[in-house]
C-alpha positions, -999 to +999 in steps of 0.1 A: -076+004+797-088-019+769-082-016+731-117-025+719-150-009+728-176-031+745-208-025+764-205-009+798-226-012+829-246+019+819-248+013+781-259-019+763-246-020+727-254-045+700-227-066+684-231-046+652-226-013+669-196-024+688-181-037+656-187-003+638-170+016+667-140-007+667-136-006+628-137+032+629-110+033+656-089+008+636-092+026+603-088+061+621-120+074+605-149+094+620-178+072+630-211+087+617-241+075+638-276+079+627-309+068+643-341+083+656-340+105+687-337+085+719-317+055+706-287+064+726-265+081+700-251+107+723-247+082+751-226+061+728-197+085+730-199+085+768-198+047+768-169+046+744-149+070+766-158+050+797-150+017+780-116+028+766-107+049+796-104+082+776-115+117+781-147+128+763-149+162+746-184+172+734-190+197+706-228+204+706-239+217+672-266+243+669-282+259+638-258+289+641-226+268+646-198+274+621-169+251+615-146+278+626-162+277+661-147+243+666-111+253+656-104+286+674-118+320+682-099+353+682-112+377+708-106+410+691-131+428+715-111+418+746-078+429+729-092+463+721-105+467+755-072+457+771-054+481+747-075+510+759-064+504+795-028+498+786-028+462+799+005+443+795+006+415+769-018+432+745+007+428+717+007+391+721-021+379+698-017+344+711-031+356+744-064+362+727-067+330+708-091+304+724-092+269+710-126+254+701-136+218+708-117+204+678-086+225+687-089+212+722-090+176+710-060+181+687-040+198+715-047+170+741-015+151+751-035+118+753-060+105+728-095+117+735-130+109+723-145+138+703-183+139+700-196+161+672-233+159+684-262+165+659-242+177+629-273+180+608-285+209+629-259+231+612-261+245+577-253+223+546-218+237+543-208+228+578-196+192+571-177+202+540-160+230+559-145+203+583-132+179+556-096+192+557-094+192+594-108+157+599-087+143+571-053+160+580-059+164+617-046+199+616-056+236+610-040+269+606-043+299+629-039+330+606-035+355+634-004+337+649+007+319+617+007+287+637-004+252+626-022+231+652-016+194+646-032+166+666-008+153+691-029+121+693-055+114+666-089+117+685-116+091+681-143+111+663-179+102+668-205+122+648-243+119+654-271+129+631-309+127+635-311+124+597-329+158+595-307+168+565-288+149+539-250+151+545-227+158+516-213+128+497-177+140+501-182+140+539-199+106+539-171+090+519-147+099+548-169+083+575-177+048+588-215+047+589-238+029+613-275+032+618-288+024+653-320+004+649-346+009+676-341-019+702-363-049+699-381-061+731-353-084+742-326-057+740-350-031+755-355-053+785-317-056+789-314-018+787-341-012+812-326-037+837-292-018+834-310+012+850-334-008+872-321-042+880-348-049+906-378-037+885-409-057+890-414-083+863-451-075+857-445-037+857-418-042+831-439-064+809-470-044+809-452-011+805-432-025+775-464-039+760-480-004+761-448+013+749-445-009+718-482-007+711-480+031+711-450+030+688-468+008+664-499+031+662-502+044+626-510+080+632-486+087+661-465+118+652-438+114+679-430+079+688-418+074+724-381+068+728-360+045+750-352+072+774-389+080+778-397+043+785-370+043+812-384+074+828-420+060+826-410+028+844-393+049+870-425+070+875-446+039+877-423+025+904-421+057+924-459+061+921-465+026+934-488+018+904-500-018+904-489-036+873-525-046+866-535-009+862-509+002+837-528-009+806-563+002+819-554+036+834-522+045+815-509+064+845-483+091+839-488+086+802-475+122+796-440+108+803-440+089+770-466+108+749-457+144+744-481+157+717-518+165+722-529+148+691-509+116+700-525+117+735-559+116+720-550+087+698-535+067+727-564+074+751-589+064+724-571+030+720-588+001+738-563-022+756 
């Protein structure tokens, strides 16, 4: 097990990103990662867990998610149901307390990586509602009058697609890093991690088209890294000659997902 995060076989990280992760770990602060979809924000947490040899706990945030969901849930319905049938242990409230992902991370005997994924999907109060817990690494269960404290302070990684502005009080408590979209050199390295034997000409022509599409002015949804990787895989499986990639745009639906974007791309002369 190593002390510092570095790139893994499956994930290529820039020097700046590795530094941001290691600074957040050293300062024991949450790491807030922003970047456009498909830049590997979620995969970063998996890579950190792999690199450091630690367990990963993922808290996927939805529009309906509340901060309380990550702490614990009290199953009153099950308790009432058990009470009707005279089940033993119904008077033990602790039996009906289920820890959420944050509670699970706090209760772990060993340090874990906690990913709070896409925090900006929740309402505006969600980040503020977690300030105490992330600062003090503890929370109180009212039903059992018990305080849950982190046995080992988890490494907290928080991702955002920048769909909403996060509160200043929350931002002050985080180490921030924006993942820039990979340039062609880094992108080639990323692709080769997935397909080390990819044909040189297929890779070059596919990347030329990919970056050309991303640069088109009126494109509404720019293709992501993961979509380029999928497209190269489709080209290889389909046995498409490298010379036909620019002229035919085979399987272009793998990287272009909107009707209006497809019209723009097909109308472009390569």
